[in-house]
C-alpha angles and dihedrals in degrees: 000000000000092000091050090049091053092050094050093044093053092045092051090051091052092044088070089072089069088069100038107099117213108263096220092063092049091048091053092045093236106197105213135136088248132006125221116267124215089251090055090049090053091052092046095050092048091053090047090052091052092050094048091047089051096051103036133055102249119159097212142122101255094191089057090050092051091050091052092049093047094051111030095079093055090098089069090069086071108023100028129231103310118188130216089258093057105047140012120257091243095052092044090052092050095049092039095054091050089050094048091053090053094048094046094043096098092061123086092221095048093126092056092046093049089059091065091055095046091048090051092051094048091052093202102122125069090243092052092048091049092048092047093052091047090052092053096040093053089058090050092053092048090052089054091051092052090048092051087055091052090241098144127068117192087203091069102057103096094123096037111110091194090059091063096052105125095234092046090052091047093052093046091050090066089068090256120158118250093256092046088056091046095050094044091048090051093049090053095044102043101034094217121214113253095265093053091044090054091054092045091052091049090055090045094052100040131061092219092222090118090059092045091050091051090053092053090051091053091048091054094058 
């Protein structure tokens, strides 16, 4: 029964991510019927990774990438979803690694699983770099979708620390939309590889309603 207990305990830990809403959307006061949870983000970024691997010539171990993406958010069960404006990368890594060890502790292979998280955070291997870019790009695409729905008002950001970042203000002052600012900021901050930059620019330059319409047509069949 001990093995069954370990499985259920770990699952229940992870189940908390279904109810943890992504901090960035709360900070920007996204007004939507439902906001994306961390668990939904994990699913989205895994699907994005599979699609990018399918369409571009990456020499990577996709299974390793998916494992990184499935596991690297586990820290948020303990420390929450902290943004770049709330904590330094170094401090987040320290707290996050402690949290990951605690969450994975029930599993017999916890040492092997921890390695995926640490590799992701170090960003030194080609798989870690690919996974990291997927993680950031998924967020960019979701921002565009919220913007298309008119879910963000720049008039309601008085208590949003991100809003007052100098570069954010500079980009918004050019009459850019919220998602244009977001995507441009990400391109500058993360220095995407060419393939990711191409996808980012596609999202930047298109309203995505064509793709959404195609989905609705498929759902009607």
